[in-house]
LUMFI-522599 format. One line per field, with one value per residue (C-alpha): residue number from 1; residue in three letters; x, y negated, z negated. Coordinates in nm, 2 decimals. Each point is the difference from the previous one (the first is absolute). Layout:
num c(NUM;...)
residu c(Ala;...)
u c(X;...)
v c(Y;...)
w c(Z;...)
REM end
This chain:
num c(1;2;3;4;5;6;7;8;9;10;11;12;13;14;15;16;17;18;19;20;21;22;23;24;25;26;27;28;29;30;31;32;33;34;35;36;37;38;39;40;41;42;43;44;45;46;47;48;49;50;51;52;53;54;55;56;57;58;59;60;61;62;63;64;65;66;67;68;69;70;71;72;73;74;75;76;77;78;79;80;81;82;83;84;85;86;87;88;89;90;91;92;93;94;95;96;97;98;99;100;101;102;103;104;105;106;107;108;109;110;111;112;113;114;115;116;117;118;119;120;121;122;123;124;125;126;127;128;129;130;131;132;133;134;135;136;137;138;139;140;141;142;143;144;145;146;147;148;149;150;151;152;153;154;155;156;157;158;159;160;161;162;163;164;165;166;167;168;169;170;171;172;173;174;175;176;177;178;179;180;181;182;183;184;185;186;187;188;189;190;191;192;193;194;195;196;197;198;199;200;201;202;203;204;205;206;207;208;209;210;211;212;213;214;215;216;217;218;219;220;221;222;223;224;225;226;227;228;229;230;231;232;233;234;235;236;237;238;239;240;241;242;243;244;245;246;247;248;249;250;251;252;253;254;255;256;257;258;259;260;261;262;263;264;265;266;267;268;269;270;271;272;273;274;275;276;277;278;279;280;281;282;283;284;285;286;287;288;289;290;291;292;293;294;295;296;297;298;299;300;301;302;303;304;305;306;307;308;309;310;311;312;313;314;315;316;317;318;319;320;321;322;323;324;325;326;327;328;329;330;331;332;333;334;335;336;337;338;339;340;341;342;343;344;345;346;347;348;349;350;351;352;353;354;355;356;357;358;359;360;361;362;363;364;365;366;367;368;369;370;371;372;373;374;375;376;377;378;379;380;381;382;383;384;385;386;387;388;389;390;391;392;393;394;395;396;397;398;399;400;401;402;403;404;405;406;407;408;409;410;411;412;413;414;415;416;417;418;419;420;421;422;423;424;425;426;427;428;429;430;431;432;433;434;435;436;437;438;439;440;441;442;443;444;445;446;447;448;449;450;451;452;453;454;455;456;457;458;459;460;461;462;463;464;465;466;467;468;469;470;471;472;473;474;475;476;477;478;479;480;481;482;483;484;485;486;487;488;489;490;491;492;493;494;495;496;497;498;499;500;501;502;503;504;505;506;507)
residu c(Met;His;Tyr;Pro;Ser;Ser;Val;Glu;Ile;Asp;Arg;Gln;Pro;Leu;Arg;Trp;Gln;Asp;Val;Val;Ala;Val;Ala;Arg;His;Arg;Val;Pro;Leu;Ser;Leu;Ser;Asp;Ala;Ala;Trp;Ala;Arg;Ile;Glu;Asn;Ala;Gln;Ala;Ile;Val;Gln;Gln;Ile;Val;Thr;Ser;Glu;Gln;Arg;Ala;Tyr;Gly;Val;Asn;Thr;Gly;Leu;Gly;Ala;Leu;Cys;Asn;Gln;Ala;Leu;His;Gly;Glu;Gln;Leu;Ala;Gln;Leu;Ser;Arg;Asn;Thr;Leu;Met;Ser;His;Ala;Cys;Gly;Val;Gly;Thr;Pro;Leu;Ser;Asp;Glu;Gln;Thr;Arg;Ala;Ile;Ile;Cys;Cys;Ala;Ile;Val;Asn;Tyr;Ser;His;Gly;Lys;Ser;Gly;Ile;His;Gln;Ser;Val;Val;Glu;Ala;Leu;Leu;Ala;Leu;Leu;Asn;His;Gly;Val;Thr;Pro;Gln;Val;Pro;Ser;Gln;Gly;Ser;Val;Gly;Tyr;Leu;Thr;His;Met;Ala;His;Val;Gly;Val;Ala;Leu;Leu;Gly;Leu;Gly;Glu;Val;Ser;Tyr;Arg;Gly;Gln;Ile;Val;Pro;Ala;Ala;Gln;Ala;Leu;Ala;Glu;Glu;Gly;Ile;Ala;Leu;Pro;Pro;Leu;Gly;Ala;Lys;Asp;Gly;Leu;Cys;Leu;Val;Asn;Gly;Thr;Pro;Cys;Met;Thr;Gly;Leu;Ser;Cys;Leu;Ala;Leu;Ala;Asp;Ala;Trp;Arg;Leu;Ala;Arg;Trp;Ala;Asp;Val;Leu;Gly;Ala;Met;Ser;Phe;Glu;Ala;Leu;Arg;Gly;Gln;Ile;Ala;Ala;Phe;Asp;Glu;Glu;Ile;Leu;Ala;Leu;Lys;Pro;His;Pro;Gly;Met;Gln;Arg;Val;Gly;Ala;Asn;Leu;Arg;Ala;Leu;Leu;His;Gly;Ser;Glu;Val;Ile;Ala;Ala;Ser;Lys;Gly;Ile;Arg;Thr;Gln;Asp;Ala;Leu;Ser;Ile;Arg;Ser;Ile;Pro;Gln;Val;His;Gly;Ala;Cys;Arg;Asp;Gln;Met;Ala;His;Ala;Glu;Arg;Gln;Ile;Glu;Thr;Glu;Leu;Asn;Gly;Thr;Thr;Asp;Asn;Pro;Leu;Leu;Leu;Gly;Thr;Pro;Asp;Asn;Phe;Arg;Val;Met;Ser;Gln;Ala;Asn;Pro;His;Gly;Glu;Ser;Val;Ala;Met;Ala;Ala;Asp;Val;Leu;Ala;Ile;Ala;Ile;Ala;Glu;Leu;Gly;Gly;Ile;Ala;Glu;Arg;Arg;Ile;Asp;Arg;Leu;Ile;Asn;Pro;Leu;Val;Ser;Gly;Leu;Pro;Pro;Phe;Leu;Val;Ser;Glu;Pro;Gly;Val;Asn;Ser;Gly;Met;Met;Ile;Ala;Gln;Tyr;Val;Ala;Ala;Ser;Leu;Cys;Ala;Glu;Asn;Arg;Gln;Leu;Ala;Gln;Pro;Cys;Val;Val;Asp;Asn;Tyr;Val;Thr;Ser;Ala;Leu;Gln;Glu;Asp;His;Leu;Ser;Leu;Gly;Thr;Gly;Ala;Ala;Leu;Arg;Leu;His;Lys;Leu;Leu;Ala;Asn;Val;Asn;Gln;Ile;Leu;Ala;Ile;Glu;Tyr;Leu;Leu;Ala;Ala;Gln;Ala;Phe;Glu;Phe;Leu;Gln;Pro;Gln;Arg;Val;Gly;Glu;Gly;Thr;Gly;Arg;Ala;Trp;Arg;Leu;Leu;Arg;Gln;Arg;Val;Glu;Pro;Tyr;His;Gln;Asp;Arg;Trp;Leu;Ala;Pro;Asp;Ile;Ala;Ser;Ser;Ala;Ala;Leu;Leu;Gln;Asp;Glu;Gln;Ala;Leu;Ala;Glu;Ile;Ala;Pro;Ala;Leu;Gly)
u c(19.94;0.11;0.18;0.15;-0.17;0.34;0.35;0.32;0.34;0.24;0.23;-0.26;-0.05;-0.29;-0.25;-0.15;-0.33;0.16;0.08;-0.35;-0.15;0.19;-0.05;-0.35;-0.17;0.18;0.10;0.25;0.37;0.26;0.37;0.12;0.26;0.26;-0.08;0.05;0.32;0.13;-0.09;0.18;0.31;0.03;-0.06;0.29;0.22;-0.09;0.10;0.33;0.06;-0.08;0.23;0.29;-0.05;0.05;-0.13;-0.33;-0.23;-0.31;0.10;0.27;0.03;-0.22;-0.24;0.01;0.27;0.09;0.11;0.36;-0.10;0.09;-0.24;0.05;-0.19;-0.33;0.02;-0.11;-0.34;-0.03;0.07;-0.29;-0.24;0.13;-0.03;-0.37;-0.05;0.19;-0.14;-0.36;-0.06;-0.25;-0.28;-0.35;-0.31;0.05;0.02;-0.30;0.01;0.04;0.29;0.19;-0.07;0.14;0.32;0.04;-0.06;0.26;0.25;-0.05;0.06;0.32;0.12;-0.10;0.29;0.24;0.24;-0.11;0.11;-0.32;-0.09;-0.27;-0.20;-0.04;-0.13;-0.24;-0.13;-0.06;-0.18;-0.21;-0.10;-0.14;-0.16;-0.16;-0.13;0.22;0.10;0.24;-0.11;0.26;0.01;-0.02;0.25;0.37;0.17;0.25;-0.03;0.04;0.07;-0.29;-0.30;0.16;0.15;-0.36;-0.07;0.31;-0.09;-0.32;0.21;0.15;-0.35;-0.01;-0.24;-0.35;-0.15;-0.32;-0.16;-0.35;-0.13;0.15;0.32;0.17;0.34;0.24;0.09;-0.37;-0.07;0.32;-0.08;-0.36;0.13;0.28;0.27;0.33;0.22;0.31;0.34;0.20;0.36;0.27;-0.13;-0.37;-0.08;0.17;-0.17;-0.34;0.05;0.20;-0.09;-0.30;-0.30;-0.19;0.00;-0.04;-0.29;-0.19;0.07;-0.14;-0.33;0.00;0.04;-0.31;-0.20;0.16;-0.08;-0.36;-0.05;0.16;-0.26;-0.29;0.14;-0.06;-0.36;-0.08;0.19;-0.21;-0.32;0.09;0.11;-0.34;-0.20;0.18;-0.07;0.37;0.13;0.09;0.25;0.25;0.02;0.04;0.22;0.21;0.06;0.10;0.24;0.20;0.13;0.07;0.02;-0.12;-0.22;-0.16;-0.10;-0.15;-0.20;-0.13;-0.11;-0.17;-0.19;-0.12;-0.13;-0.17;-0.17;-0.10;-0.36;-0.06;-0.28;0.11;0.35;-0.14;-0.25;0.27;0.23;0.10;-0.17;0.34;0.34;0.18;-0.04;0.18;0.33;-0.13;-0.25;0.19;0.34;-0.12;0.21;0.31;-0.03;-0.13;0.23;0.31;-0.10;-0.03;0.35;0.15;-0.18;0.14;0.35;-0.04;-0.13;0.32;0.21;-0.20;0.00;0.37;0.05;-0.24;0.21;0.33;0.22;0.02;0.20;0.33;0.23;-0.07;0.13;0.12;0.13;0.00;0.13;0.33;0.04;-0.18;0.01;-0.16;-0.08;-0.08;-0.19;-0.31;-0.27;-0.23;-0.01;-0.35;0.06;-0.17;-0.32;0.00;0.01;-0.26;-0.23;0.06;-0.10;-0.31;-0.10;0.02;-0.19;-0.28;-0.03;-0.04;-0.28;-0.18;0.09;-0.15;-0.31;-0.06;0.02;-0.27;-0.21;0.02;-0.13;-0.29;-0.14;0.06;-0.30;0.21;0.19;-0.20;-0.33;-0.15;-0.20;0.21;0.17;-0.19;-0.33;-0.33;-0.11;0.32;-0.02;-0.20;0.23;0.38;0.03;0.36;0.16;0.19;0.10;0.23;0.15;0.08;0.17;0.20;0.11;0.12;0.20;0.16;0.11;0.12;0.22;0.18;0.02;0.14;0.32;0.30;0.13;0.32;0.18;-0.02;0.29;0.12;0.31;-0.03;0.23;0.27;0.08;0.00;-0.35;0.03;-0.23;-0.35;-0.27;-0.30;-0.18;-0.23;-0.14;-0.04;-0.20;-0.21;-0.11;-0.11;-0.28;-0.13;0.01;-0.18;-0.27;-0.05;-0.02;-0.25;-0.22;0.05;-0.10;-0.30;-0.12;0.05;-0.20;-0.29;0.00;0.03;-0.28;-0.22;0.08;-0.12;-0.34;-0.03;0.11;-0.31;-0.15;0.32;0.19;0.34;0.30;0.01;0.27;-0.10;-0.36;0.10;0.20;-0.30;-0.24;0.24;0.02;-0.38;-0.03;0.16;-0.07;-0.33;-0.02;0.03;-0.33;0.04;0.26;0.07;0.29;0.28;0.27;-0.17;-0.03;0.37;0.09;-0.22;0.17;0.35;-0.08;-0.11;0.34;0.17;-0.19;0.21;-0.30;-0.21;0.28;0.01;-0.38;0.02;0.29;0.16;0.26;0.14;0.38)
v c(-20.56;-0.36;-0.16;-0.35;-0.27;-0.11;0.13;-0.21;0.17;-0.16;0.18;0.20;0.37;0.07;0.28;0.23;-0.18;-0.31;0.18;0.15;-0.35;-0.14;0.31;0.11;-0.30;-0.26;-0.24;-0.26;0.07;-0.27;-0.04;-0.23;-0.27;0.22;0.29;-0.22;-0.13;0.36;0.08;-0.31;0.08;0.35;-0.14;-0.25;0.30;0.15;-0.32;0.00;0.36;-0.09;-0.31;0.18;0.32;0.22;0.34;0.09;0.28;-0.11;-0.36;0.01;0.38;0.26;0.21;0.36;0.20;-0.32;-0.18;-0.03;-0.19;-0.37;-0.27;-0.37;-0.32;0.04;0.37;-0.04;-0.15;0.25;0.28;-0.11;0.00;0.33;0.16;-0.07;0.11;0.33;0.09;-0.07;0.35;0.14;0.23;0.10;-0.18;-0.35;-0.05;-0.17;-0.37;0.03;0.25;-0.24;-0.29;0.19;0.07;-0.36;-0.11;0.23;-0.12;-0.36;0.10;0.16;-0.31;-0.22;0.13;-0.19;0.29;0.07;-0.31;-0.03;-0.34;-0.19;-0.05;0.37;0.04;-0.29;0.17;0.33;-0.20;-0.16;0.34;0.10;-0.33;-0.05;0.35;0.10;0.37;0.17;0.33;0.24;0.37;0.23;0.26;-0.01;-0.11;0.20;-0.25;-0.34;-0.17;0.06;-0.15;-0.33;-0.01;-0.01;-0.28;-0.18;0.02;-0.18;-0.29;0.01;-0.04;0.36;0.28;-0.02;-0.11;0.03;-0.34;-0.11;0.35;0.06;0.14;-0.28;-0.08;-0.12;-0.32;-0.10;0.04;-0.18;-0.29;-0.03;-0.01;-0.24;0.25;-0.08;0.28;-0.02;-0.01;0.31;-0.03;0.22;0.28;-0.10;0.31;0.24;-0.17;0.05;0.38;0.08;0.09;0.19;-0.22;0.26;0.28;-0.25;-0.19;0.32;0.14;-0.31;0.05;0.37;-0.08;-0.22;0.29;0.26;-0.18;-0.07;0.37;0.11;-0.21;0.14;0.35;-0.04;-0.12;0.29;0.25;-0.11;0.04;0.35;0.10;-0.12;0.18;0.32;-0.05;-0.02;0.05;-0.35;0.13;0.03;-0.38;-0.05;-0.30;0.17;0.31;-0.20;-0.21;0.32;-0.02;-0.37;-0.06;-0.36;0.08;0.29;-0.22;-0.26;0.26;0.15;-0.34;-0.06;0.33;-0.05;-0.35;0.11;0.29;-0.19;0.04;0.31;0.23;0.25;0.03;0.01;0.27;0.21;0.02;0.36;0.16;0.14;0.05;-0.21;-0.13;0.08;-0.19;-0.23;-0.13;0.00;-0.12;-0.32;-0.21;0.21;-0.01;-0.35;-0.12;0.16;-0.16;-0.34;0.03;0.09;-0.29;-0.23;0.13;-0.06;-0.35;-0.09;0.13;-0.18;-0.33;0.02;0.03;-0.28;-0.23;0.12;-0.12;0.26;-0.15;0.11;-0.18;-0.21;-0.36;-0.10;-0.34;-0.33;-0.11;-0.11;0.32;0.30;0.37;0.21;0.35;0.30;0.25;0.22;-0.20;0.06;0.37;0.06;0.31;-0.13;-0.10;0.32;0.21;-0.22;0.05;0.38;-0.01;-0.20;0.25;0.29;-0.19;-0.11;0.35;0.14;-0.24;0.13;0.36;0.02;-0.20;0.27;0.27;-0.19;-0.03;0.37;0.07;-0.25;0.20;0.35;0.12;0.27;-0.26;-0.32;0.09;-0.21;0.09;0.16;-0.28;-0.26;0.03;0.10;0.23;0.19;0.24;-0.22;-0.28;0.03;-0.30;-0.11;0.33;-0.14;-0.33;0.22;0.15;-0.36;-0.07;0.32;-0.09;-0.34;0.16;0.24;-0.30;-0.18;0.29;-0.05;-0.38;0.04;0.17;-0.21;-0.22;-0.12;0.34;0.01;-0.15;-0.09;-0.17;-0.32;-0.26;0.23;0.13;-0.35;0.03;0.36;0.01;-0.14;-0.05;0.03;-0.22;-0.18;0.33;0.11;-0.32;0.02;0.36;-0.13;-0.20;0.31;0.20;-0.28;-0.01;0.37;-0.02;-0.28;0.24;0.29;-0.23;-0.13;0.36;0.06;-0.32;0.13;0.34;-0.11;-0.25;0.27;0.23;-0.28;0.03;0.34;-0.12;-0.21;-0.09;0.01;-0.32;-0.01;-0.20;-0.38;-0.02;0.30;-0.12;-0.33;0.18;0.22;-0.30;-0.19;0.27;0.04;-0.36;0.13;0.37;0.17;0.33;0.31;0.20;0.18;0.02;-0.32;-0.15;-0.01;-0.20;-0.34;0.08;0.08;-0.31;-0.21;0.16;-0.05;-0.37;-0.04;0.14;-0.29;-0.25;-0.14;-0.19;0.32;0.17;-0.30;0.02;0.37;-0.01;-0.34;0.12;0.29;-0.02)
w c(-0.95;-0.03;0.30;0.00;0.21;0.15;-0.02;-0.02;0.02;-0.25;-0.24;-0.20;0.10;0.23;-0.07;0.26;-0.06;0.15;0.32;0.01;-0.06;0.30;0.23;-0.08;-0.15;0.22;-0.28;0.10;-0.04;-0.07;-0.11;-0.27;0.07;-0.18;0.23;0.31;-0.14;-0.04;0.36;0.13;-0.21;0.16;0.35;-0.06;-0.09;0.34;0.18;-0.19;0.11;0.36;-0.01;-0.16;0.22;-0.31;0.10;-0.17;0.09;0.19;0.00;0.26;0.07;0.17;-0.21;-0.12;0.17;0.19;-0.32;0.12;0.32;-0.06;0.14;0.06;0.08;0.18;-0.04;-0.37;0.08;0.29;-0.25;-0.22;0.29;0.14;-0.34;-0.01;0.36;-0.04;-0.34;0.09;0.14;-0.25;0.13;-0.12;-0.10;-0.16;-0.37;-0.15;-0.05;-0.38;0.04;0.23;-0.22;-0.30;0.19;0.10;-0.36;-0.14;0.27;-0.11;-0.36;0.10;0.19;-0.30;-0.21;0.23;0.07;0.36;0.21;0.21;0.13;-0.19;0.32;0.04;-0.35;0.06;0.31;-0.19;-0.27;0.27;0.14;-0.34;-0.09;0.34;0.04;0.30;-0.04;0.24;0.14;-0.14;0.11;-0.30;0.09;0.07;-0.33;-0.19;-0.28;0.16;0.34;0.24;-0.19;-0.08;0.35;0.14;-0.24;0.12;0.37;-0.07;-0.11;0.35;0.14;0.12;-0.07;-0.14;-0.33;-0.19;-0.02;-0.09;0.04;0.34;0.15;0.20;0.14;-0.27;0.19;0.02;-0.37;-0.10;0.23;-0.12;-0.36;0.08;-0.12;0.17;0.12;-0.22;0.17;-0.10;-0.11;-0.14;-0.23;0.04;0.21;-0.25;-0.29;0.17;0.04;-0.31;-0.36;-0.15;0.04;0.21;-0.26;-0.29;0.15;0.10;-0.35;-0.17;0.19;-0.09;-0.37;0.01;0.14;-0.22;-0.32;0.12;0.07;-0.33;-0.18;0.21;-0.06;-0.37;0.06;0.23;-0.21;-0.30;0.21;0.11;-0.36;-0.12;0.27;-0.08;-0.37;-0.10;-0.36;-0.11;-0.26;0.28;0.01;-0.37;-0.07;-0.27;0.21;0.31;-0.21;-0.08;0.35;0.03;0.37;0.06;0.30;-0.18;-0.30;0.24;0.19;-0.32;-0.13;0.34;-0.01;-0.36;0.09;0.32;-0.18;-0.32;-0.09;0.22;-0.13;0.26;-0.16;-0.35;0.08;0.18;-0.30;-0.06;0.30;0.10;-0.16;0.25;0.35;0.32;0.04;0.27;-0.25;-0.33;0.14;0.16;-0.25;0.06;0.38;0.06;-0.27;0.17;0.33;-0.17;-0.16;0.34;0.16;-0.28;0.08;0.37;-0.07;-0.19;0.29;0.26;-0.19;-0.06;0.37;0.07;-0.21;0.13;0.28;0.28;0.29;0.14;-0.01;-0.30;-0.03;-0.35;-0.13;0.18;0.35;-0.17;-0.20;0.13;0.05;0.27;-0.13;0.22;-0.21;0.01;-0.18;0.31;-0.10;-0.14;-0.20;-0.31;0.18;0.21;-0.32;-0.16;0.30;-0.02;-0.37;0.08;0.27;-0.25;-0.27;0.24;0.15;-0.35;-0.08;0.31;-0.07;-0.35;0.12;0.27;-0.28;-0.19;0.32;0.05;-0.36;0.05;0.29;-0.14;-0.21;-0.15;-0.20;0.02;-0.16;0.28;0.31;0.28;0.21;-0.20;0.18;-0.16;0.29;0.10;0.30;0.23;-0.11;0.00;-0.23;-0.07;0.11;0.30;-0.18;-0.21;0.32;0.11;-0.33;0.02;0.36;-0.11;-0.29;0.24;0.21;-0.30;-0.09;0.32;-0.04;-0.35;0.12;-0.08;0.28;-0.17;0.01;0.38;0.19;0.35;0.14;0.19;0.16;0.11;-0.36;-0.15;-0.16;-0.12;-0.30;0.02;-0.26;0.24;-0.25;0.25;0.12;-0.37;-0.07;0.31;-0.07;-0.34;0.17;0.17;-0.32;-0.20;0.26;-0.03;-0.38;0.03;0.19;-0.24;-0.29;0.20;0.03;-0.37;-0.07;0.22;-0.16;-0.36;0.05;0.15;-0.30;-0.23;0.16;-0.17;-0.34;-0.06;-0.24;-0.21;-0.01;0.16;-0.11;0.01;0.27;0.20;-0.01;0.15;0.27;0.08;0.02;0.22;0.26;-0.01;0.13;0.32;0.02;-0.08;-0.19;0.21;0.01;0.33;0.27;0.18;0.20;-0.26;0.18;-0.05;-0.38;-0.02;0.19;-0.24;-0.30;0.15;0.06;-0.36;-0.11;0.18;-0.21;-0.29;-0.13;-0.03;-0.19;-0.24;-0.06;-0.08;-0.24;-0.04;-0.25;0.21;-0.01)
REM end
């Protein structure tokens, strides 16, 4: 996967890869002069509203159900500070640094459109957090879609709370001082801008997309290995046959499988040994392909949100001729649905992999030694590894339940329909971790099955995958502690370079 070496926010649409580059790979983020000019224009509109005392939600009124409470003078700056203090009430373990960085990145993208009204100094401080490696500690739980996560980022700009800095957790004020990051003075609407919009669910979903596409590519590699170990009938992957059902993902997976299995003596020798394979073997293009198509749909939804303006209210025009528009762009329904679709797709990749795992260890259908060990009975072999995969699939079934259809009422009936998109995006990370482990187990078992296929030559791509794992994990001759082997396999699945070495052309 290619990631940029730096990211500048200008007018061109950003991709999820840009967010991942900033959040995970810590490339520098900057704004163009045009973006800064847009931010300044919107702030000038805010100042015009304050001077004219035209009522505008969140600028000179209370928030939520208090939107009809007018505020004046010093109350406006106090409202911004109080908004951060009152909204920073999340609970639970902190987000990872990359998750918080992704959220901050998406917030800055939102402000860059020049429709929010936030002060430039606040955006500069947020940029400094990213580019100086100062990451606020943000509790993971407590968001119905927005508000709490960015509020915890905001209080760090007040010098409050703790941050991750140079590998340690330290007081925010200490890290900001050491990096020379000034505490920005807050004015009208700054507090609301800092907690508003959909950067939480969008940033978290961008990271999830990176992991989902990586696992989709690995799933093709490992599915091909299991297919080969089980002596599958390659006719099921025939290009002409698959083209009769022209789903794009299905065609891509079919091409991947044919490339990975090219040159396999095992497949050639197995032709005609059975009329057709079990569905978990012959339907890899249909299932993996459907997952890819849903991931592509989710990607479009998430990137549209990433490049959208998600504040309320929005400021249009110029200080001399402006409109202040109260609306519902902070509602994250599109991203919440996309995250739900991603959860189902990723759970299905894990589900069909577990079915392949079960067939690999079952001598009644595999044609291989029971539980993939040459001396079964005294050795249990890979028996319990399949239990682990089944357990993770059961957990994924629960995690794949849709979040967006749930609903609660907040803010005294004012906020009475919620997307719950941040929770939907967060559970994706747990689900992805589970599928990484399921595929790691399939990798171990398929590679072990290859030991019993010798001396027949395996496919070009599957052979590279087998040899790569053998650099880290030895063949399994008798029972040994399996947990470290699974951990080694799981770590290999995190390696983008390894994937490129196995099959550089995988889509």
